[in-house]
C-alpha positions in Angstrom: 95.6 62.4 111.7 98.8 62.8 109.6 98.8 62.4 105.8 100.7 63.5 102.8 98.9 65.2 99.9 99.4 63.7 96.4 102.7 64.4 94.8 103.0 67.5 92.6 104.5 67.7 89.2 108.2 68.7 89.6 109.1 72.4 88.9 112.3 74.3 89.6 110.6 76.3 92.3 109.5 75.0 95.7 105.8 74.7 96.3 104.7 73.9 99.8 101.4 73.5 101.7 100.6 72.9 105.3 97.1 72.3 106.7 96.5 72.1 110.4 93.4 71.7 112.7 93.0 71.6 116.4 90.1 70.4 118.6 89.2 70.6 122.3 88.9 67.1 123.7 87.9 67.2 127.4 90.6 69.4 129.0 93.1 69.0 126.1 93.7 70.9 122.9 95.0 68.3 120.4 96.0 68.5 116.7 93.4 66.5 114.7 94.7 67.3 111.2 98.2 67.7 109.8 98.7 67.5 106.1 101.7 68.7 104.1 102.9 69.0 100.6 106.6 69.9 99.9 108.9 71.5 102.4 106.6 72.7 105.2 106.3 70.8 108.5 105.4 71.1 112.1 107.5 69.7 114.9 105.9 67.4 117.5 103.2 69.3 119.3 103.9 70.5 122.9 101.8 71.3 125.9 104.4 73.4 127.8 101.7 75.3 129.7 99.4 72.4 130.4 96.8 70.5 128.4 94.7 73.5 127.3 97.3 75.2 125.0 98.7 73.2 122.1 101.9 74.7 120.7 103.3 73.9 117.2 106.5 75.1 115.6 106.2 75.6 111.9 109.4 74.6 110.0 110.4 75.4 106.4 113.4 73.1 105.9 115.0 75.0 102.9 115.6 77.9 105.2 114.8 80.5 102.6 112.3 81.5 100.0 113.4 82.2 96.4 111.7 83.4 93.2 108.8 81.2 92.1 108.4 79.6 95.5 104.9 79.4 97.0 103.9 78.7 100.5 100.3 78.0 101.7 99.6 77.6 105.4 96.1 77.0 106.7 95.0 76.4 110.3 91.6 75.9 112.0 91.2 76.1 115.7 87.9 74.4 116.8 85.4 75.3 119.4 87.1 76.2 122.8 90.5 75.0 121.6 93.7 77.0 122.0 96.6 76.9 119.5 99.9 78.7 119.6 101.9 78.7 116.4 105.5 80.0 116.1 108.6 79.4 114.1 112.2 78.3 115.0 113.9 81.3 113.3 113.7 84.1 110.8 112.0 83.6 107.4 114.4 84.7 104.7 113.2 85.9 101.3 116.1 85.9 98.8 117.0 88.0 95.9 115.1 86.7 92.8 114.2 87.4 89.2 110.5 86.7 89.9 108.0 86.9 92.8 107.7 84.4 95.6 104.4 84.1 97.5 103.1 83.1 100.9 99.4 82.7 101.7 98.1 82.2 105.2 94.5 81.3 106.1 93.5 81.1 109.7 90.1 80.2 111.1 89.1 80.4 114.8 85.8 79.0 116.1 83.7 80.3 119.0 85.4 80.1 122.3 88.7 79.3 120.7 92.0 81.2 120.9 94.8 81.5 118.3 98.2 82.9 119.0 100.2 83.5 115.7 103.7 84.4 116.8 106.3 83.8 114.1 109.8 85.1 114.3 110.9 87.9 111.9 110.7 88.0 108.1 114.0 89.2 106.5 113.5 90.5 102.9 116.9 90.7 101.1 117.6 93.4 98.6 116.3 92.3 95.2 113.7 89.9 96.7 110.1 90.0 95.4 108.1 89.0 98.5 104.3 88.9 98.3 102.4 87.8 101.4 98.6 87.5 101.9 97.0 86.7 105.3 93.3 86.2 105.9 91.9 85.5 109.4 88.3 84.5 110.1 87.0 84.8 113.7 83.7 83.4 114.7 81.6 84.4 117.7 83.8 85.2 120.7 87.0 83.8 119.2 90.2 85.4 120.4 93.3 86.3 118.4 96.8 87.5 119.2 98.8 88.1 116.1 102.1 89.7 115.3 104.5 90.1 112.4 108.0 91.6 112.1 109.6 92.6 108.8 113.3 93.5 108.2 114.1 95.1 104.9 117.6 94.4 103.7 120.4 93.3 106.0 121.7 96.3 107.9 124.3 94.2 109.8 126.2 93.8 106.5 125.3 97.3 105.1 122.8 95.9 102.7 120.1 98.5 102.0 116.7 97.5 100.5 117.7 99.1 97.2 115.7 96.9 94.8 112.9 94.4 94.7 109.6 94.8 96.6 107.7 93.7 99.7 104.0 93.4 99.4 101.6 92.4 102.2 97.8 92.0 102.5 96.1 91.4 105.9 92.4 91.0 106.4 90.7 90.0 109.8 87.0 89.4 110.0 84.6 88.5 112.7 81.5 86.7 111.6 82.0 88.2 108.1 82.5 91.8 109.4 85.8 93.4 108.5 87.8 94.2 111.7 91.2 95.0 110.0 92.1 95.7 106.4 95.7 96.5 105.5 97.6 96.8 102.3 101.4 97.5 102.1 103.7 97.7 99.1 107.3 98.9 99.6 109.6 99.1 96.6 113.3 99.0 96.8 114.9 102.5 97.2 111.4 104.0 97.6 111.4 107.5 99.1 109.1 106.2 101.9 112.1 104.2 103.3 113.6 107.4 104.6 110.6 109.7 104.8 109.4 110.8 108.2 105.9 109.8 107.1 107.2 106.4 106.1 109.9 104.2 107.8 112.0 107.2 108.8 115.2 105.4 107.9 114.5 102.4 110.1 114.7 99.0 108.2 112.5 97.1 110.6 108.7 97.5 111.3 106.4 95.3 113.4 102.7 95.0 114.2 100.8 93.3 117.0 97.0 92.9 116.9 95.0 91.4 119.8 91.2 91.2 120.1 89.6 92.8 123.1 89.7 96.1 125.1 92.3 97.0 127.7 92.0 99.3 130.6 93.5 102.8 130.4 96.0 101.9 133.1 97.3 98.8 131.2 97.5 100.8 128.0 99.7 103.3 129.7 101.9 100.6 131.2 102.4 99.2 127.7 103.3 102.7 126.4 105.8 103.2 129.1 107.7 100.0 128.5 111.5 100.8 128.2 112.6 99.8 124.7 114.9 100.7 121.8 112.1 101.1 119.3 109.8 103.9 118.2 106.4 102.4 119.0 102.9 103.1 120.3 99.5 101.5 120.8 96.0 102.3 119.8 92.8 100.9 121.2 90.1 100.4 118.5 86.7 99.0 119.2 87.4 95.3 120.0 91.0 95.4 118.7 94.2 96.7 120.2 96.9 97.7 117.7 100.6 98.1 118.5 103.2 99.2 115.9 106.9 100.0 116.0 109.9 101.0 113.9 113.3 99.7 114.9 116.9 99.6 113.7 117.2 95.9 114.4 114.8 93.0 114.4 116.0 92.0 117.9 114.8 95.3 119.3 111.3 94.9 117.7 111.1 91.3 118.8 111.9 92.2 122.4 109.3 95.0 122.4 106.6 92.6 121.1 107.4 90.0 123.6 107.2 92.5 126.5 103.8 93.6 125.2 102.7 90.0 125.0 103.8 89.4 128.6 101.6 92.3 129.7 98.6 91.8 127.4 98.2 88.0 127.5 97.0 87.7 131.1 94.4 90.5 130.8 93.0 89.7 127.3 93.6 85.9 127.1 93.5 85.0 130.8 96.8 83.2 131.0 100.3 84.2 132.1 102.8 84.5 129.3 105.1 81.5 129.0 107.7 82.2 126.2 108.2 79.1 124.0 111.6 77.6 124.5 112.4 77.8 120.8 112.7 81.6 121.2 115.7 81.1 123.5 117.7 78.7 121.1 
């Protein structure tokens, strides 16, 4: 079903909402709800891996997020369905006089799988980016989630000297907290260069996947050749990977290689990279 929400009162800022839902219908995962308000859309759904996995590409047509903008994305994956959500390119948060906000709410039903695989978030110097993500897993629901953040624009010698980046992430299973994280990085903060902070690296990335891996696979992941400073930790029911990098491309390459190794063991399917990642 596709529908537009009622029109909002005009304001100078962009306010956008996107609501998605997926259901398993026989052997197929199909989108059963797609509502939008403002400049957030999904492209036509794809079944590049076959009927079981439904892929959607989330598009923000303005191409950047400025002060006062608000984005709200929600997605529900129904029983035994499998959704893979990604983006066509980097999300850019521009220099602004006031904060811009993004709220993501994801719900995964028993037997279902969600892969949340957006491309990088670039936070310009002077931006005021505030992100909040909540993920609710039910029963034996499975999750593979990543995010990549680039502070400033090193390619044009722009240091993250002003503004702030703020991120909240909570993951729960049946109401029990699995992961609780709060970040706030201010422009020109000492932690940008501190060895106990970002150690002078403008890019940081995280991958979280439910389940437990063998010691042999964990070691293979740790031995991946890469240009990042990264490592993995196995927590009860949750594998955590983190890295620091000098460029978003290096962090992205590392996450994709981890995804290639982990997806078959933890999700039971070979990794098939979305074509949008190659364009």
